[in-house]
N, C-alpha and C positions, 0 to 999 in steps of 0.2 A: 547480374548482381555483382557488387563489389566483393572482392575476396575478404575473408574474415581477417580482422586486425588482431594484433598480439594480445592486447589487454582484454578485448572482448572474448577472445578464445580462452584466456585464463579464467575469466569470470564464469564462462559457461562450464568449464571443467570443474571449478569449485562448486558451482550449483549442483552439478550432477553428482559429485562426490558426497555432498551433504545429503542429497535426496536418497541416494543408494545407501549411504551410511545409516540413516535413520530407519531404513527398511530392515537392516540387519540388527540395529541396536535401537529399538523403538523408544527406550527410556531417554535417549538423547533428545528426542523431540521436545520434551518439557523444559530442557535446559537451553534450547536454542531458539524456540519460538518466542514471539513477543507476547508476554502476559501483561495484563493491567498492572500498573506499578504498585497498587495496594494489595494485590494478590500475593500470597506466600510464595508462589512459583516464580515471581519476577526476579530477574537478575540484571545487573547493570550492563552486561554485554548484549542483551537481547535486542535492543534497538538496532544494533549492527548485524547480529547473526540471523535475525528473522528474515532479512532480505535474501539470504541464501537457502532458505527453506521453502518447500512446496508441499501442497496437500494431495497431489496426485499426478499421474502421467500427463493428462491434458493440461493441467495447470503449469507444469514446468515446460512442456513443449511450446505452448503459446508464448510464455514469457521469454524463453530462450530464443525462439524464432524472432521475436520483436527486438531482443537485445542484439542479435546478429544483424537484422535488417537495418535498424536505425543506428545502433551503436558503432558499427564498423564505419559508416559514413562520417559520423561525428569524430571518431578517433582519428580518422584519416586527415581531417582538417585541424584538429586540436593537438594531436599527440597523446600518448598514453597517460602521462601524469595528469594533465588537465582534464582529460576524459574521466579518469578514475575519481578525481576530486569531485567533479560534477555528479557523477553517478552515485557515489556514497552520500554526498550532501542531500541529494533528492530522496534517497532511501531513508535517511535520518529525519528529513522533513516529513515524510510520510508517517513515520513512527510517532513523531511529535503531535501532528494533528489528530491522528487516530487515537492516541492516548488522551488528548484533550477532550475529544468528543466522548470517549468512554467515561472520563471523569464526570462530565456533565450528566450523562445518562445514569451512571451509577448513583451519584449523590442526589440527583433529583428523585429517583425511586426510593433511595434510603430515607430521605427526609419524609416522604409520604408515609412510609411504613412506621417510622419512629413517631410521627404525629398521631398514628393510630395505635400506639402502645407496643409496637414490636421493638425488641431490643436490638441494638447494633451488633452485639456479640452473637446473637442467634442468626442474624442475617449473614454475617461474615463466616460463621461456622458452616452453615448450609451451603452457601455459594462456593466456599473453598472445597467442599465435597462434590461440587457439580450438581447440587440439588436446589430446587425451589419449592417452598411451602405453597401448596395449591390454595391455601386459605388466604394468601396474599392477594389473590385475584379479587377479593372483596373490596380492595382499596385502590386498585388500578386495573386498566384493561389488560387483556392477555397480551396484546401486542406490546404495550408499554412494559409489562412484566417480563416478557421475553427479551426485550432490548436491555432492560435493567440487569437481568441475569447474564446475558451474553457479554455485556460490557465488562463485567467482573471476571467471568469464568471462561470466556472463549479466547484462545490465543490467536494471534495473527501471524501468518506466514506469507512469503512470496516477494518477488522482486518487482511487483507491479507498480509500486510507488516510484521506484527509481526509473522504471520503464516509462511512466507517464512524464517524468522530467525529461527523458530523451525525446519523447514525442513533441513536447513544447519546444525544445531546442531545435529539433528538425524543422518545425513550422516556422521558427524565427529565421533560420538560415535558408530554407528552401520553401518559401510560402506558396509557390505555384506548382510544386511537385504534386503529382496526382496519386492519391492513395485510395484503397478500396478495402472494405471488410468482406469476409467470405460470403455473408448473406446479403451484401449490397454490392453487386457486381459493377455498378456504375462508378467510375473513378471520380473522386472529389479532391479538390485542391487542399493541400495541407492547412492553409490558413483558414479554411472552413471546417475541414474534417476534425482537427484537434479541438477547437472550441466547442464544436457540436458534441464530440465525445465527452468532454468535460461537463457540459450541461446535462447530458444524460446521467452521468455519474452523480452529479449534484442532486438531481431529482430523485434518483433511486436511493441515494444516501439519506435524503430528507424523509422519503416515504417509507424506508425500511423494506422495500420490495425488490424483487428481481425483475428483469425486463420481461420475463415470461409469466410473472405473477407469483404469489406466494412469498415466503421469507427469502431474503437474499443470501445471507451467509458470505457475502463479499464485503471486504473492507473498503467501501467506496470513498470514505474520507481519507484513507491512506493514499488512494489515487490522487485525490484533490491536493493533499499535502505535498506529494512529490511534484505535482504540476506547479503549485505555487512557488516552491523553492526553485524549480527550474526556470520559471518565468522571471523571478527576481534576479537570479544570477545572470540570465541572458540580458535582461534590461540593464543591469549594472555594467556588464562587459561591453554591451553595445554603446552605452553612454560614454564609456571611457576608451573607446576603440582607438582614439587618436593620442592616448596617453601611453605610458609604458606597459599598462595591462591590456594590451589589445585583445579583444574578444575572439578574433579570428586567427590567433596564433596558437 
């Protein structure tokens, strides 16, 4: 494996510091995680800080391992500044799409409740307290009700959106490199592996389920958002590779 590059090393250190810091100061989690922008807990810095936060040891381990594995290769070819710009851009794209989907889910459910005589102030007050009125299930399915409540009241954390951008960039630059998941030991070329992974995420995001069944709890559309930004940036850089903004410098 390639030695870890400097920017990737610094990003991993920052992620670990944030993760351990919120273990010692749990109240910091609410200030740094990404809340829905109409939630009272939302702050303007959260689209940036959420990508340095993680929900558990396995979460941070897999994200940091992916950052090391793919990020070091990309930084080696791009340099630190270009790599960091790409990484942060993908993380912000993840936050944008995740928030946009939450806006749709929240306002779709809110409109249903208001059409049935429930006041918006009651909804906001309960959701801000992390509660859902069980009587609302008379107006929508439990799955839809849970999506509605989570869109407003569940914060997002993790570097996964930025990592998915790195995966897309890696597939652009090394399409025939062979990758493998832990539970799929057969190597798959990056040009097939990454699109397949994105299709799985899109399906799970649309269905609201996890790959093992039940509720997901994973921000699948954040993954898609990071991948979309990564794709657009790589497409632009490749299109202009013979101009001053060469994508491989």
